[in-house]
C-alpha positions as CSV (number, residue, x, y, z in Angstrom):
1,M,-0.1,0.1,0.0
2,S,1.2,3.4,-0.9
3,D,2.1,6.1,1.5
4,I,-0.9,8.2,0.3
5,G,-3.1,5.0,0.6
6,S,-2.1,4.7,4.2
7,Q,-2.6,8.3,5.1
8,V,-5.9,8.4,3.5
9,R,-7.1,5.2,5.4
10,E,-5.9,7.1,8.5
11,I,-8.1,10.2,7.7
12,L,-11.1,7.8,7.3
13,A,-10.3,5.8,10.3
14,F,-10.0,9.0,12.6
15,H,-13.3,10.6,11.2
16,L,-15.4,7.7,11.1
17,G,-14.0,5.9,14.4
18,I,-13.0,2.7,12.7
19,D,-9.8,0.4,12.3
20,G,-8.1,1.4,9.3
21,S,-6.8,-1.9,8.7
22,Q,-10.2,-3.2,7.6
23,L,-10.4,-0.7,4.7
24,S,-10.1,-1.8,1.3
25,D,-10.1,0.0,-1.8
26,D,-13.5,-0.9,-2.6
27,T,-15.2,-0.3,0.8
28,R,-17.9,2.0,0.1
29,F,-18.3,5.2,2.6
30,Q,-21.9,4.6,2.6
31,D,-21.4,1.1,4.0
32,L,-19.2,2.7,6.8
33,G,-22.1,4.8,8.0
34,A,-20.7,8.2,6.5
35,D,-23.2,10.8,5.4
36,S,-22.4,13.9,3.3
37,L,-21.1,15.7,6.3
38,D,-18.4,13.2,7.1
39,V,-17.4,13.1,3.3
40,V,-16.8,16.9,3.7
41,E,-14.6,16.6,6.6
42,I,-12.6,13.8,5.0
43,V,-12.0,15.7,1.9
44,M,-10.7,18.9,4.0
45,S,-8.6,16.5,6.0
46,C,-7.2,15.4,2.8
47,E,-6.8,18.6,1.6
48,E,-5.0,19.9,4.7
49,R,-2.6,16.8,5.0
50,F,-1.6,16.6,1.4
51,S,-1.8,20.5,0.5
52,V,-4.0,20.2,-2.4
53,E,-7.3,21.6,-3.1
54,I,-10.1,19.1,-4.2
55,P,-12.7,20.4,-6.5
56,N,-16.4,20.0,-5.3
57,R,-17.4,18.1,-8.6
58,E,-14.6,15.5,-7.5
59,A,-15.3,15.4,-3.7
60,T,-19.1,15.2,-4.4
61,S,-18.3,11.9,-6.6
62,L,-16.2,10.1,-4.2
63,A,-17.9,7.0,-3.0
64,T,-15.1,4.6,-2.1
65,V,-12.0,4.5,-0.4
66,G,-10.2,3.8,-3.7
67,D,-12.0,6.8,-5.0
68,A,-10.6,8.8,-2.3
69,M,-7.1,7.8,-2.8
70,R,-7.0,8.3,-6.6
71,C,-8.3,11.7,-6.2
72,V,-5.8,12.6,-3.8
73,E,-2.8,10.9,-6.2
74,A,-4.4,13.1,-9.2
75,Q,-4.4,16.2,-7.2
76,L,-0.8,15.8,-6.1
77,A,0.3,14.9,-9.6
78,A,-1.3,18.1,-10.8
79,V,0.4,20.3,-8.3
80,A,3.7,18.4,-9.3
81,A,3.0,19.1,-13.0
82,A,2.0,22.5,-12.2
83,Q,5.1,23.5,-10.2
84,L,7.4,21.6,-13.1
85,A,5.6,23.7,-15.9
86,A,6.4,26.9,-14.0
87,E,9.9,26.0,-13.2
88,K,10.5,25.5,-16.9
89,F,8.8,28.7,-18.0
90,S,10.8,30.6,-15.6
91,A,13.9,29.2,-16.5
92,A,13.4,29.3,-20.4
93,R,11.9,32.7,-20.2
94,P,14.4,35.6,-21.3
95,A,15.5,38.3,-19.2
96,S,13.4,41.2,-19.1
97,R,14.5,44.4,-20.8
98,T,14.6,46.1,-17.3
99,R,17.1,43.2,-16.1
100,R,19.2,43.6,-18.9
101,L,19.6,47.0,-18.8
102,R,20.2,46.7,-15.0
103,A,22.8,44.3,-15.7
104,A,24.6,46.4,-18.4
105,L,24.7,49.3,-16.3
106,T,26.2,47.4,-13.1
107,A,28.6,45.8,-15.2
108,K,30.7,48.8,-16.4
């Protein structure tokens, strides 16, 4: 089991007051007695733990433990891709005219 999976299971166990080792990927939140408020709290805890933002449209579609893990993994991948793109963009961007002028003036 991945570290993300174990952390998601830990969050579920905490909020639902159950043993996390009993959770499988296909365990449904409804079968665990989770209502919509529980799911909102679980999503908020996942967002805080993993420093991601889970869109409401995705949060409302979560039905199983596996759904929650895949959602968190997808959000983490999206954040990593955005950071990589930002780094590539800033590295590839030519120096601005002001910076080139300042560099030329301070070089003398």
